[in-house]
Each structure stands twice: as C-alpha cells, then as structure tokens.
N, CA, C, O and the ligand as a Tripos MOL2 file, in Angstrom:
@<TRIPOS>MOLECULE
protein
  313   311    79     0     0
PROTEIN
NO_CHARGES

@<TRIPOS>ATOM
      1 N          -7.2110    5.4680   -2.0270 N.3       1 MET1
      2 CA         -6.0300    5.0460   -1.5540 C.3       1 MET1
      3 C          -5.2880    4.3610   -2.5530 C.2       1 MET1
      4 O          -5.9660    3.5570   -3.1920 O.2       1 MET1
      5 N          -3.9860    4.4560   -2.9010 N.am      2 TYR2
      6 CA         -3.2370    3.6120   -3.5840 C.3       2 TYR2
      7 C          -2.9580    2.2160   -3.2560 C.2       2 TYR2
      8 O          -2.4690    2.0010   -2.1470 O.2       2 TYR2
      9 N          -3.1870    1.2280   -4.0390 N.am      3 THR3
     10 CA         -3.1040   -0.2430   -3.6620 C.3       3 THR3
     11 C          -2.4480   -1.0030   -4.8960 C.2       3 THR3
     12 O          -2.8880   -0.7690   -6.0210 O.2       3 THR3
     13 N          -1.5180   -1.8110   -4.7330 N.am      4 ALA4
     14 CA         -0.8600   -2.4570   -5.7040 C.3       4 ALA4
     15 C          -1.7290   -3.6850   -6.0380 C.2       4 ALA4
     16 O          -2.4830   -4.1230   -5.1680 O.2       4 ALA4
     17 N          -1.6670   -4.2230   -7.1710 N.am      5 ARG5
     18 CA         -2.5250   -5.4990   -7.4340 C.3       5 ARG5
     19 C          -1.6160   -6.4160   -7.6500 C.2       5 ARG5
     20 O          -0.4380   -6.0820   -7.7830 O.2       5 ARG5
     21 N          -2.0400   -7.8270   -7.7270 N.am      6 TYR6
     22 CA         -1.4810   -8.9150   -8.0050 C.3       6 TYR6
     23 C          -0.3660   -9.2820   -6.9040 C.2       6 TYR6
     24 O           0.8220   -9.0030   -7.0680 O.2       6 TYR6
     25 N          -0.8380   -9.8990   -5.8330 N.am      7 GLY7
     26 CA          0.1400  -10.6240   -4.8840 C.3       7 GLY7
     27 C           0.1960   -9.7340   -3.5370 C.2       7 GLY7
     28 O           0.3040   -8.5150   -3.4060 O.2       7 GLY7
     29 N           0.0860  -10.7380   -2.6080 N.am      8 ALA8
     30 CA         -0.1330  -10.2300   -1.1420 C.3       8 ALA8
     31 C           1.4780   -9.6620   -0.6360 C.2       8 ALA8
     32 O           1.5620   -8.7060    0.1350 O.2       8 ALA8
     33 N           2.4800  -10.2350   -1.0660 N.am      9 SER9
     34 CA          3.9460   -9.8520   -0.6400 C.3       9 SER9
     35 C           4.1140   -8.3240   -1.1800 C.2       9 SER9
     36 O           4.5040   -7.4130   -0.4510 O.2       9 SER9
     37 N           3.7930   -8.1720   -2.4550 N.am     10 ILE10
     38 CA          3.9330   -6.8600   -3.1340 C.3      10 ILE10
     39 C           3.0710   -5.8080   -2.2900 C.2      10 ILE10
     40 O           3.5530   -4.7590   -1.8630 O.2      10 ILE10
     41 N           1.8880   -6.1590   -2.1180 N.am     11 ARG11
     42 CA          1.0030   -5.1800   -1.4800 C.3      11 ARG11
     43 C           1.5440   -4.8760   -0.0460 C.2      11 ARG11
     44 O           1.4660   -3.7360    0.4130 O.2      11 ARG11
     45 N           2.1230   -5.9670    0.6910 N.am     12 LYS12
     46 CA          2.7070   -5.5920    1.9650 C.3      12 LYS12
     47 C           3.8580   -4.6260    1.8910 C.2      12 LYS12
     48 O           4.0910   -3.8790    2.8410 O.2      12 LYS12
     49 N           4.6250   -4.6160    0.7330 N.am     13 LEU13
     50 CA          5.8950   -3.9280    0.5920 C.3      13 LEU13
     51 C           5.1900   -2.4090    0.2520 C.2      13 LEU13
     52 O           5.6540   -1.4060    0.7940 O.2      13 LEU13
     53 N           4.2640   -2.3370   -0.4990 N.am     14 VAL14
     54 CA          3.7660   -0.8950   -0.8070 C.3      14 VAL14
     55 C           3.1100   -0.3530    0.3810 C.2      14 VAL14
     56 O           3.2330    0.8520    0.5990 O.2      14 VAL14
     57 N           2.4820   -1.0260    1.1160 N.am     15 ASP15
     58 CA          1.8810   -0.5540    2.4630 C.3      15 ASP15
     59 C           2.9340    0.1080    3.3150 C.2      15 ASP15
     60 O           2.7620    1.1880    3.8790 O.2      15 ASP15
     61 N           4.0900   -0.6470    3.3740 N.am     16 LYS16
     62 CA          5.0290   -0.2530    4.4170 C.3      16 LYS16
     63 C           5.7620    0.9870    3.6970 C.2      16 LYS16
     64 O           6.1740    1.8960    4.4180 O.2      16 LYS16
     65 N           5.9390    1.0580    2.3110 N.am     17 ALA17
     66 CA          6.6840    2.1890    1.8220 C.3      17 ALA17
     67 C           5.7620    3.5120    2.0160 C.2      17 ALA17
     68 O           6.3240    4.5540    2.3530 O.2      17 ALA17
     69 N           4.3040    3.4910    1.8020 N.am     18 ILE18
     70 CA          3.3170    4.3800    1.9900 C.3      18 ILE18
     71 C           3.2440    4.8690    3.6000 C.2      18 ILE18
     72 O           3.2080    6.0420    3.9730 O.2      18 ILE18
     73 N           3.2320    3.8840    4.3090 N.am     19 THR19
     74 CA          3.4040    4.4310    5.8630 C.3      19 THR19
     75 C           4.6280    5.2120    6.0320 C.2      19 THR19
     76 O           4.6320    6.2660    6.6680 O.2      19 THR19
     77 N           5.7440    4.6810    5.4340 N.am     20 ALA20
     78 CA          7.0040    5.2710    5.7850 C.3      20 ALA20
     79 C           7.0320    6.6810    5.2210 C.2      20 ALA20
     80 O           7.3800    7.6360    5.9140 O.2      20 ALA20
     81 N           6.7040    6.7840    4.0960 N.am     21 LYS21
     82 CA          6.6570    8.2920    3.3760 C.3      21 LYS21
     83 C           5.7470    9.1380    4.1710 C.2      21 LYS21
     84 O           6.0770   10.3020    4.3970 O.2      21 LYS21
     85 N           4.5450    8.6300    4.6500 N.am     22 ARG22
     86 CA          3.7200    9.6090    5.4120 C.3      22 ARG22
     87 C           4.1570    9.8040    6.6240 C.2      22 ARG22
     88 O           3.5330   10.7110    7.1740 O.2      22 ARG22
     89 N           5.0570    9.2800    7.3410 N.am     23 THR23
     90 CA          5.4190    9.5040    8.5570 C.3      23 THR23
     91 C           6.1970   10.8560    8.8800 C.2      23 THR23
     92 O           6.9370   11.2080    7.9620 O.2      23 THR23
     93 N           6.1830   11.5640    9.8370 N.am     24 ARG24
     94 CA          6.9070   12.7350   10.0860 C.3      24 ARG24
     95 C           8.1750   12.2280   10.8930 C.2      24 ARG24
     96 O           8.2340   11.4530   11.8470 O.2      24 ARG24
     97 N           9.2310   12.9500   10.1690 N.am     25 TYR25
     98 CA         10.5190   12.4390   10.8930 C.3      25 TYR25
     99 C          11.2290   13.6660   11.6120 C.2      25 TYR25
    100 O          10.8880   14.8350   11.4360 O.2      25 TYR25
    101 N          12.1770   13.2820   12.3770 N.am     26 GLU26
    102 CA         12.8530   14.4020   13.3380 C.3      26 GLU26
    103 C          13.9300   15.0290   12.4300 C.2      26 GLU26
    104 O          14.7760   14.3910   11.8030 O.2      26 GLU26
    105 N          13.7860   16.3110   12.4460 N.am     27 CYS27
    106 CA         14.7640   17.2750   11.6970 C.3      27 CYS27
    107 C          16.1430   17.1420   12.1740 C.2      27 CYS27
    108 O          16.4140   17.2450   13.3710 O.2      27 CYS27
    109 N          17.0250   16.9170   11.2650 N.am     28 PRO28
    110 CA         18.4590   16.8530   11.9340 C.3      28 PRO28
    111 C          19.0850   18.0430   12.4080 C.2      28 PRO28
    112 O          20.0380   17.9970   13.1870 O.2      28 PRO28
    113 N          18.5050   19.3060   11.8980 N.am     29 LYS29
    114 CA         18.9860   20.4810   12.1800 C.3      29 LYS29
    115 C          18.3220   21.1470   13.5530 C.2      29 LYS29
    116 O          18.9720   21.6320   14.4790 O.2      29 LYS29
    117 N          16.8070   21.0510   13.4600 N.am     30 CYS30
    118 CA         16.2420   21.7190   14.7690 C.3      30 CYS30
    119 C          15.5370   20.6870   15.6970 C.2      30 CYS30
    120 O          14.9600   21.0210   16.7320 O.2      30 CYS30
    121 N          15.6230   19.4700   15.2680 N.am     31 HIS31
    122 CA         15.2500   18.4600   16.1570 C.3      31 HIS31
    123 C          13.6990   18.4840   16.3030 C.2      31 HIS31
    124 O          13.2500   17.9450   17.3150 O.2      31 HIS31
    125 N          12.9100   18.9880   15.5030 N.am     32 LYS32
    126 CA         11.6030   19.0860   15.6040 C.3      32 LYS32
    127 C          10.9370   17.7920   14.5250 C.2      32 LYS32
    128 O          11.4590   17.4500   13.4640 O.2      32 LYS32
    129 N           9.8150   17.2790   15.0500 N.am     33 LEU33
    130 CA          9.1960   16.3040   14.2730 C.3      33 LEU33
    131 C           8.4710   16.9390   13.1540 C.2      33 LEU33
    132 O           7.2470   16.8150   13.1100 O.2      33 LEU33
    133 N           9.1630   17.6750   12.1530 N.am     34 LYS34
    134 CA          8.6340   18.2810   11.1690 C.3      34 LYS34
    135 C           9.2690   17.9240    9.9210 C.2      34 LYS34
    136 O           9.1540   18.7520    9.0170 O.2      34 LYS34
    137 N           9.8420   16.9880    9.7090 N.am     35 LEU35
    138 CA         10.4210   16.5450    8.4020 C.3      35 LEU35
    139 C           9.4580   15.8550    7.4490 C.2      35 LEU35
    140 O           8.9160   14.8070    7.8000 O.2      35 LEU35
    141 N           9.2120   16.4210    6.2080 N.am     36 GLY36
    142 CA          8.0690   15.6640    5.6160 C.3      36 GLY36
    143 C           8.7350   15.4270    4.2720 C.2      36 GLY36
    144 O           9.8100   15.9530    3.9840 O.2      36 GLY36
    145 N           7.9940   14.5330    3.3690 N.am     37 ARG37
    146 CA          8.7140   13.9600    2.0930 C.3      37 ARG37
    147 C           8.1770   15.0500    0.9990 C.2      37 ARG37
    148 O           6.9820   15.2990    0.8420 O.2      37 ARG37
    149 N           9.1690   15.6210    0.3150 N.am     38 LYS38
    150 CA          8.8430   16.5660   -0.7730 C.3      38 LYS38
    151 C           8.9580   15.7820   -2.1060 C.2      38 LYS38
    152 O           8.1920   16.2320   -2.9580 O.2      38 LYS38
    153 N           9.5760   14.9160   -2.4440 N.am     39 GLY39
    154 CA          9.6600   14.1520   -3.4980 C.3      39 GLY39
    155 C          10.5630   12.7610   -3.4290 C.2      39 GLY39
    156 O          10.9200   12.3410   -2.3290 O.2      39 GLY39
    157 N          10.8530   12.1890   -4.4330 N.am     40 THR40
    158 CA         11.6730   11.1070   -4.1270 C.3      40 THR40
    159 C          12.9500   11.2790   -3.6920 C.2      40 THR40
    160 O          13.7670   11.8180   -4.4380 O.2      40 THR40
    161 N          13.2880   10.8660   -2.4790 N.am     41 GLY41
    162 CA         14.5190   11.2200   -1.7890 C.3      41 GLY41
    163 C          14.8100   12.5660   -1.1730 C.2      41 GLY41
    164 O          15.9120   12.8520   -0.7050 O.2      41 GLY41
    165 N          13.7270   13.4150   -1.1940 N.am     42 ILE42
    166 CA         13.9190   14.8260   -0.8160 C.3      42 ILE42
    167 C          13.0430   15.0080    0.4410 C.2      42 ILE42
    168 O          11.8530   14.7030    0.3540 O.2      42 ILE42
    169 N          13.4340   15.3830    1.3600 N.am     43 TRP43
    170 CA         12.9390   15.8810    2.5840 C.3      43 TRP43
    171 C          13.1220   17.1670    3.2190 C.2      43 TRP43
    172 O          14.2320   17.6370    3.4690 O.2      43 TRP43
    173 N          11.9630   17.7600    3.4900 N.am     44 ALA44
    174 CA         12.0410   19.1350    3.8780 C.3      44 ALA44
    175 C          11.4750   19.3060    5.2870 C.2      44 ALA44
    176 O          10.5260   18.6310    5.6850 O.2      44 ALA44
    177 N          12.1470   20.3180    6.0970 N.am     45 CYS45
    178 CA         11.5520   20.6420    7.2760 C.3      45 CYS45
    179 C          10.5410   21.7330    7.3820 C.2      45 CYS45
    180 O          10.8600   22.8390    6.9470 O.2      45 CYS45
    181 N           9.3940   21.5640    7.8920 N.am     46 LYS46
    182 CA          8.4190   22.4810    7.7350 C.3      46 LYS46
    183 C           8.6210   23.6340    8.7410 C.2      46 LYS46
    184 O           7.9010   24.6300    8.6810 O.2      46 LYS46
    185 N           9.7170   23.4910    9.7790 N.am     47 SER47
    186 CA          9.9710   24.3780   10.8130 C.3      47 SER47
    187 C          10.9850   25.3520   10.5020 C.2      47 SER47
    188 O          10.8320   26.5420   10.7750 O.2      47 SER47
    189 N          12.1940   24.8130    9.8430 N.am     48 CYS48
    190 CA         13.3720   25.7030    9.6490 C.3      48 CYS48
    191 C          13.7670   25.6650    8.2690 C.2      48 CYS48
    192 O          14.8050   26.2250    7.9180 O.2      48 CYS48
    193 N          12.9090   24.9520    7.3180 N.am     49 ASP49
    194 CA         12.9950   25.0050    5.7800 C.3      49 ASP49
    195 C          14.2690   24.3220    5.4020 C.2      49 ASP49
    196 O          14.5870   24.3980    4.2150 O.2      49 ASP49
    197 N          14.9460   23.7550    6.1110 N.am     50 ALA50
    198 CA         16.1860   22.5220    5.6650 C.3      50 ALA50
    199 C          15.5930   21.7210    4.7080 C.2      50 ALA50
    200 O          14.4320   21.3130    4.7440 O.2      50 ALA50
    201 N          16.4630   21.4940    3.8030 N.am     51 VAL51
    202 CA         16.3030   20.3290    2.8610 C.3      51 VAL51
    203 C          17.2500   19.3640    2.9380 C.2      51 VAL51
    204 O          18.4490   19.6370    2.8870 O.2      51 VAL51
    205 N          16.7470   18.0410    3.0810 N.am     52 PHE52
    206 CA         17.8420   17.0590    3.1120 C.3      52 PHE52
    207 C          17.6800   15.7650    2.0800 C.2      52 PHE52
    208 O          16.5930   15.4080    1.6290 O.2      52 PHE52
    209 N          18.8380   15.1830    1.8120 N.am     53 ALA53
    210 CA         18.6730   13.9430    0.8940 C.3      53 ALA53
    211 C          18.6570   12.8700    1.7260 C.2      53 ALA53
    212 O          19.6080   12.6810    2.4850 O.2      53 ALA53
    213 N          17.4000   11.8850    1.6900 N.am     54 GLY54
    214 CA         17.1970   10.8540    2.1580 C.3      54 GLY54
    215 C          16.8360    9.5900    1.2470 C.2      54 GLY54
    216 O          17.0890    9.5610    0.0420 O.2      54 GLY54
    217 N          16.2150    8.5430    1.9480 N.am     55 GLY55
    218 CA         15.7240    7.5250    1.2530 C.3      55 GLY55
    219 C          14.5420    7.9890    0.3490 C.2      55 GLY55
    220 O          14.0300    9.1040    0.4490 O.2      55 GLY55
    221 N          14.1480    7.0130   -0.5590 N.am     56 ALA56
    222 CA         13.0080    7.3540   -1.4060 C.3      56 ALA56
    223 C          11.7340    7.5090   -0.6980 C.2      56 ALA56
    224 O          11.0840    8.5450   -0.8440 O.2      56 ALA56
    225 N          11.3200    6.5390    0.0710 N.am     57 TYR57
    226 CA         10.1660    6.4830    0.7310 C.3      57 TYR57
    227 C          10.1380    6.6810    2.2100 C.2      57 TYR57
    228 O           9.1160    6.9290    2.8500 O.2      57 TYR57
    229 N          11.4730    6.5370    2.7590 N.am     58 ALA58
    230 CA         11.6150    6.8990    4.5750 C.3      58 ALA58
    231 C          12.8670    7.6450    4.4080 C.2      58 ALA58
    232 O          13.7470    7.4760    3.5640 O.2      58 ALA58
    233 N          12.7960    8.4560    5.3100 N.am     59 PHE59
    234 CA         14.1070    9.4150    5.5410 C.3      59 PHE59
    235 C          15.2940    8.6740    5.7470 C.2      59 PHE59
    236 O          16.2920    9.0840    5.1530 O.2      59 PHE59
    237 N          15.3970    7.7180    6.4280 N.am     60 ARG60
    238 CA         16.6650    6.8530    6.5680 C.3      60 ARG60
    239 C          16.2680    5.3800    6.0440 C.2      60 ARG60
    240 O          15.4660    4.6270    6.5960 O.2      60 ARG60
    241 N          17.0290    5.1170    4.8140 N.am     61 SER61
    242 CA         16.9490    3.6600    4.3050 C.3      61 SER61
    243 C          18.0980    2.8060    4.7370 C.2      61 SER61
    244 O          19.1080    3.2310    5.2970 O.2      61 SER61
    245 N          17.8340    1.4890    4.4060 N.am     62 GLU62
    246 CA         18.8460    0.5040    4.7370 C.3      62 GLU62
    247 C          20.0810    0.8610    3.9980 C.2      62 GLU62
    248 O          21.1510    1.0720    4.5700 O.2      62 GLU62
    249 N          19.9250    0.9200    2.8070 N.am     63 ALA63
    250 CA         21.0380    1.3310    1.6450 C.3      63 ALA63
    251 C          21.7640    2.6900    2.3480 C.2      63 ALA63
    252 O          22.9660    2.7580    2.6010 O.2      63 ALA63
    253 N          20.9210    3.5960    2.5690 N.am     64 GLY64
    254 CA         21.5500    4.7530    2.9800 C.3      64 GLY64
    255 C          22.3940    4.7620    4.1510 C.2      64 GLY64
    256 O          23.3720    5.4990    4.2780 O.2      64 GLY64
    257 N          21.8950    3.7270    5.2060 N.am     65 GLU65
    258 CA         22.6550    3.5620    6.5430 C.3      65 GLU65
    259 C          24.1110    2.9250    6.1280 C.2      65 GLU65
    260 O          25.1860    3.3300    6.5700 O.2      65 GLU65
    261 N          23.9530    1.9430    5.2770 N.am     66 ILE66
    262 CA         25.3450    1.3310    4.7470 C.3      66 ILE66
    263 C          26.1830    2.3510    4.3540 C.2      66 ILE66
    264 O          27.2310    2.6110    4.9450 O.2      66 ILE66
    265 N          25.6800    3.0820    3.1550 N.am     67 ALA67
    266 CA         26.5110    4.3780    2.5510 C.3      67 ALA67
    267 C          27.2300    5.2980    3.5280 C.2      67 ALA67
    268 O          28.4180    5.6200    3.5220 O.2      67 ALA67
    269 N          26.1390    5.6960    4.4730 N.am     68 ALA68
    270 CA         26.7780    6.5480    5.6810 C.3      68 ALA68
    271 C          27.8950    5.8160    6.4650 C.2      68 ALA68
    272 O          28.8430    6.4740    6.8910 O.2      68 ALA68
    273 N          27.8280    4.5880    6.6570 N.am     69 ARG69
    274 CA         28.8900    3.8860    7.4670 C.3      69 ARG69
    275 C          30.0730    3.7870    6.6460 C.2      69 ARG69
    276 O          31.1700    4.0140    7.1560 O.2      69 ARG69
    277 N          29.9560    3.4340    5.2840 N.am     70 MET70
    278 CA         31.0350    3.4950    4.5350 C.3      70 MET70
    279 C          31.7770    4.7330    4.4700 C.2      70 MET70
    280 O          32.9820    4.7270    4.7210 O.2      70 MET70
    281 N          31.1060    5.9060    4.1240 N.am     71 ILE71
    282 CA         31.6940    7.2150    4.2350 C.3      71 ILE71
    283 C          32.4250    7.4500    5.5340 C.2      71 ILE71
    284 O          33.5950    7.8300    5.5690 O.2      71 ILE71
    285 N          31.6940    7.2100    6.5920 N.am     72 ALA72
    286 CA         32.3740    7.3890    7.8460 C.3      72 ALA72
    287 C          33.8060    6.4830    7.8310 C.2      72 ALA72
    288 O          34.8510    6.9920    8.2350 O.2      72 ALA72
    289 N          33.7690    5.4880    7.4710 N.am     73 GLU73
    290 CA         34.8910    4.5520    7.5530 C.3      73 GLU73
    291 C          36.0000    5.1570    6.5710 C.2      73 GLU73
    292 O          37.1450    5.2910    7.0020 O.2      73 GLU73
    293 N          35.7010    5.5040    5.3330 N.am     74 TYR74
    294 CA         36.5480    6.3080    4.5360 C.3      74 TYR74
    295 C          37.1800    7.4440    5.0770 C.2      74 TYR74
    296 O          38.3680    7.6850    4.8630 O.2      74 TYR74
    297 N          36.4120    8.1930    5.8040 N.am     75 SER75
    298 CA         36.9930    9.6030    6.1960 C.3      75 SER75
    299 C          37.7640    9.2540    7.1840 C.2      75 SER75
    300 O          38.7120   10.0180    7.3720 O.2      75 SER75
    301 N          37.6660    8.2280    7.9790 N.am     76 LYS76
    302 CA         38.4010    7.9760    9.0810 C.3      76 LYS76
    303 C          39.8970    7.6530    8.7380 C.2      76 LYS76
    304 O          40.8550    8.0980    9.3720 O.2      76 LYS76
    305 N          39.9780    6.7470    7.5550 N.am     77 SER77
    306 CA         41.1170    6.1510    7.3300 C.3      77 SER77
    307 C          42.0660    7.0250    6.3290 C.2      77 SER77
    308 O          43.2330    6.7030    6.1040 O.2      77 SER77
    309 N          41.4700    8.0960    5.7890 N.am     78 SER78
    310 CA         42.3190    9.0140    4.9870 C.3      78 SER78
    311 C          42.8910   10.1310    5.8220 C.2      78 SER78
    312 O          43.6180   10.9790    5.3040 O.2      78 SER78
    313 ZN         14.1820   21.8290   11.0160 Zn       79 ZN79
@<TRIPOS>BOND
     1     1     2 1
     2     2     3 1
     3     3     4 2
     4     3     5 am
     5     5     6 1
     6     6     7 1
     7     7     8 2
     8     7     9 am
     9     9    10 1
    10    10    11 1
    11    11    12 2
    12    11    13 am
    13    13    14 1
    14    14    15 1
    15    15    16 2
    16    15    17 am
    17    17    18 1
    18    18    19 1
    19    19    20 2
    20    19    21 am
    21    21    22 1
    22    22    23 1
    23    23    24 2
    24    23    25 am
    25    25    26 1
    26    26    27 1
    27    27    28 2
    28    27    29 am
    29    29    30 1
    30    30    31 1
    31    31    32 2
    32    31    33 am
    33    33    34 1
    34    34    35 1
    35    35    36 2
    36    35    37 am
    37    37    38 1
    38    38    39 1
    39    39    40 2
    40    39    41 am
    41    41    42 1
    42    42    43 1
    43    43    44 2
    44    43    45 am
    45    45    46 1
    46    46    47 1
    47    47    48 2
    48    47    49 am
    49    49    50 1
    50    50    51 1
    51    51    52 2
    52    51    53 am
    53    53    54 1
    54    54    55 1
    55    55    56 2
    56    55    57 am
    57    57    58 1
    58    58    59 1
    59    59    60 2
    60    59    61 am
    61    61    62 1
    62    62    63 1
    63    63    64 2
    64    63    65 am
    65    65    66 1
    66    66    67 1
    67    67    68 2
    68    67    69 am
    69    69    70 1
    70    70    71 1
    71    71    72 2
    72    71    73 am
    73    73    74 1
    74    74    75 1
    75    75    76 2
    76    75    77 am
    77    77    78 1
    78    78    79 1
    79    79    80 2
    80    79    81 am
    81    81    82 1
    82    82    83 1
    83    83    84 2
    84    83    85 am
    85    85    86 1
    86    86    87 1
    87    87    88 2
    88    87    89 am
    89    89    90 1
    90    90    91 1
    91    91    92 2
    92    91    93 am
    93    93    94 1
    94    94    95 1
    95    95    96 2
    96    95    97 am
    97    97    98 1
    98    98    99 1
    99    99   100 2
   100    99   101 am
   101   101   102 1
   102   102   103 1
   103   103   104 2
   104   103   105 am
   105   105   106 1
   106   106   107 1
   107   107   108 2
   108   107   109 am
   109   109   110 1
   110   110   111 1
   111   111   112 2
   112   111   113 am
   113   113   114 1
   114   114   115 1
   115   115   116 2
   116   115   117 am
   117   117   118 1
   118   118   119 1
   119   119   120 2
   120   119   121 am
   121   121   122 1
   122   122   123 1
   123   123   124 2
   124   123   125 am
   125   125   126 1
   126   126   127 1
   127   127   128 2
   128   127   129 am
   129   129   130 1
   130   130   131 1
   131   131   132 2
   132   131   133 am
   133   133   134 1
   134   134   135 1
   135   135   136 2
   136   135   137 am
   137   137   138 1
   138   138   139 1
   139   139   140 2
   140   139   141 am
   141   141   142 1
   142   142   143 1
   143   143   144 2
   144   143   145 am
   145   145   146 1
   146   146   147 1
   147   147   148 2
   148   147   149 am
   149   149   150 1
   150   150   151 1
   151   151   152 2
   152   151   153 am
   153   153   154 1
   154   154   155 1
   155   155   156 2
   156   155   157 am
   157   157   158 1
   158   158   159 1
   159   159   160 2
   160   159   161 am
   161   161   162 1
   162   162   163 1
   163   163   164 2
   164   163   165 am
   165   165   166 1
   166   166   167 1
   167   167   168 2
   168   167   169 am
   169   169   170 1
   170   170   171 1
   171   171   172 2
   172   171   173 am
   173   173   174 1
   174   174   175 1
   175   175   176 2
   176   175   177 am
   177   177   178 1
   178   178   179 1
   179   179   180 2
   180   179   181 am
   181   181   182 1
   182   182   183 1
   183   183   184 2
   184   183   185 am
   185   185   186 1
   186   186   187 1
   187   187   188 2
   188   187   189 am
   189   189   190 1
   190   190   191 1
   191   191   192 2
   192   191   193 am
   193   193   194 1
   194   194   195 1
   195   195   196 2
   196   195   197 am
   197   197   198 1
   198   198   199 1
   199   199   200 2
   200   199   201 am
   201   201   202 1
   202   202   203 1
   203   203   204 2
   204   203   205 am
   205   205   206 1
   206   206   207 1
   207   207   208 2
   208   207   209 am
   209   209   210 1
   210   210   211 1
   211   211   212 2
   212   211   213 am
   213   213   214 1
   214   214   215 1
   215   215   216 2
   216   215   217 am
   217   217   218 1
   218   218   219 1
   219   219   220 2
   220   219   221 am
   221   221   222 1
   222   222   223 1
   223   223   224 2
   224   223   225 am
   225   225   226 1
   226   226   227 1
   227   227   228 2
   228   227   229 am
   229   229   230 1
   230   230   231 1
   231   231   232 2
   232   231   233 am
   233   233   234 1
   234   234   235 1
   235   235   236 2
   236   235   237 am
   237   237   238 1
   238   238   239 1
   239   239   240 2
   240   239   241 am
   241   241   242 1
   242   242   243 1
   243   243   244 2
   244   243   245 am
   245   245   246 1
   246   246   247 1
   247   247   248 2
   248   247   249 am
   249   249   250 1
   250   250   251 1
   251   251   252 2
   252   251   253 am
   253   253   254 1
   254   254   255 1
   255   255   256 2
   256   255   257 am
   257   257   258 1
   258   258   259 1
   259   259   260 2
   260   259   261 am
   261   261   262 1
   262   262   263 1
   263   263   264 2
   264   263   265 am
   265   265   266 1
   266   266   267 1
   267   267   268 2
   268   267   269 am
   269   269   270 1
   270   270   271 1
   271   271   272 2
   272   271   273 am
   273   273   274 1
   274   274   275 1
   275   275   276 2
   276   275   277 am
   277   277   278 1
   278   278   279 1
   279   279   280 2
   280   279   281 am
   281   281   282 1
   282   282   283 1
   283   283   284 2
   284   283   285 am
   285   285   286 1
   286   286   287 1
   287   287   288 2
   288   287   289 am
   289   289   290 1
   290   290   291 1
   291   291   292 2
   292   291   293 am
   293   293   294 1
   294   294   295 1
   295   295   296 2
   296   295   297 am
   297   297   298 1
   298   298   299 1
   299   299   300 2
   300   299   301 am
   301   301   302 1
   302   302   303 1
   303   303   304 2
   304   303   305 am
   305   305   306 1
   306   306   307 1
   307   307   308 2
   308   307   309 am
   309   309   310 1
   310   310   311 1
   311   311   312 2
@<TRIPOS>SUBSTRUCTURE
     1 MET1         2 RESIDUE 1 A MET
     2 TYR2         6 RESIDUE 1 A TYR
     3 THR3        10 RESIDUE 1 A THR
     4 ALA4        14 RESIDUE 1 A ALA
     5 ARG5        18 RESIDUE 1 A ARG
     6 TYR6        22 RESIDUE 1 A TYR
     7 GLY7        26 RESIDUE 1 A GLY
     8 ALA8        30 RESIDUE 1 A ALA
     9 SER9        34 RESIDUE 1 A SER
    10 ILE10       38 RESIDUE 1 A ILE
    11 ARG11       42 RESIDUE 1 A ARG
    12 LYS12       46 RESIDUE 1 A LYS
    13 LEU13       50 RESIDUE 1 A LEU
    14 VAL14       54 RESIDUE 1 A VAL
    15 ASP15       58 RESIDUE 1 A ASP
    16 LYS16       62 RESIDUE 1 A LYS
    17 ALA17       66 RESIDUE 1 A ALA
    18 ILE18       70 RESIDUE 1 A ILE
    19 THR19       74 RESIDUE 1 A THR
    20 ALA20       78 RESIDUE 1 A ALA
    21 LYS21       82 RESIDUE 1 A LYS
    22 ARG22       86 RESIDUE 1 A ARG
    23 THR23       90 RESIDUE 1 A THR
    24 ARG24       94 RESIDUE 1 A ARG
    25 TYR25       98 RESIDUE 1 A TYR
    26 GLU26      102 RESIDUE 1 A GLU
    27 CYS27      106 RESIDUE 1 A CYS
    28 PRO28      110 RESIDUE 1 A PRO
    29 LYS29      114 RESIDUE 1 A LYS
    30 CYS30      118 RESIDUE 1 A CYS
    31 HIS31      122 RESIDUE 1 A HIS
    32 LYS32      126 RESIDUE 1 A LYS
    33 LEU33      130 RESIDUE 1 A LEU
    34 LYS34      134 RESIDUE 1 A LYS
    35 LEU35      138 RESIDUE 1 A LEU
    36 GLY36      142 RESIDUE 1 A GLY
    37 ARG37      146 RESIDUE 1 A ARG
    38 LYS38      150 RESIDUE 1 A LYS
    39 GLY39      154 RESIDUE 1 A GLY
    40 THR40      158 RESIDUE 1 A THR
    41 GLY41      162 RESIDUE 1 A GLY
    42 ILE42      166 RESIDUE 1 A ILE
    43 TRP43      170 RESIDUE 1 A TRP
    44 ALA44      174 RESIDUE 1 A ALA
    45 CYS45      178 RESIDUE 1 A CYS
    46 LYS46      182 RESIDUE 1 A LYS
    47 SER47      186 RESIDUE 1 A SER
    48 CYS48      190 RESIDUE 1 A CYS
    49 ASP49      194 RESIDUE 1 A ASP
    50 ALA50      198 RESIDUE 1 A ALA
    51 VAL51      202 RESIDUE 1 A VAL
    52 PHE52      206 RESIDUE 1 A PHE
    53 ALA53      210 RESIDUE 1 A ALA
    54 GLY54      214 RESIDUE 1 A GLY
    55 GLY55      218 RESIDUE 1 A GLY
    56 ALA56      222 RESIDUE 1 A ALA
    57 TYR57      226 RESIDUE 1 A TYR
    58 ALA58      230 RESIDUE 1 A ALA
    59 PHE59      234 RESIDUE 1 A PHE
    60 ARG60      238 RESIDUE 1 A ARG
    61 SER61      242 RESIDUE 1 A SER
    62 GLU62      246 RESIDUE 1 A GLU
    63 ALA63      250 RESIDUE 1 A ALA
    64 GLY64      254 RESIDUE 1 A GLY
    65 GLU65      258 RESIDUE 1 A GLU
    66 ILE66      262 RESIDUE 1 A ILE
    67 ALA67      266 RESIDUE 1 A ALA
    68 ALA68      270 RESIDUE 1 A ALA
    69 ARG69      274 RESIDUE 1 A ARG
    70 MET70      278 RESIDUE 1 A MET
    71 ILE71      282 RESIDUE 1 A ILE
    72 ALA72      286 RESIDUE 1 A ALA
    73 GLU73      290 RESIDUE 1 A GLU
    74 TYR74      294 RESIDUE 1 A TYR
    75 SER75      298 RESIDUE 1 A SER
    76 LYS76      302 RESIDUE 1 A LYS
    77 SER77      306 RESIDUE 1 A SER
    78 SER78      310 RESIDUE 1 A SER
    79 ZN79       313 GROUP 0 **** ****
C-alpha cells in the first residue's frame, strides 16, 4: 500500500484521500452505489456507464461544493 513519508499530518491527509478515492459513491443518474474513480476528477458509474466530473480524490470535494453554490447563485440572478 502507498504511504507518504516524513510527517504524521501528511500521512493522515494521504490516508484520507486514498480512503475517499476507494469509496463507492451514489450515481446521480441511477442512484446506485456504483460510482467509481476512473482518473483524477473522473468518476464513472459501473451500472449505467455515466461519467461525471468530480473532485480529484472524492466525488464531492469542498472546493466543488463552493463552485456549485456559486454557479447556482449566478444562474439565479441572471
Ligand atoms: Zn449510474
């Protein structure tokens, strides 16, 4: 298994990222827990073959949530 060297806090961040990328997420299209990581930021559903853009190591990232909120805000005002 991959482990980062030099520093407990860095190791904790890496463990968190690896767990997040291995977790199966719910597909926004068919709502099955079949969404897996295909590459950095690419998530594909094993059931309906839908491909989504998401976070690099987790399907929903904190930065992505902020961006989604901003997009929603802009589309409301225009
Ligand atoms: Zn699906």
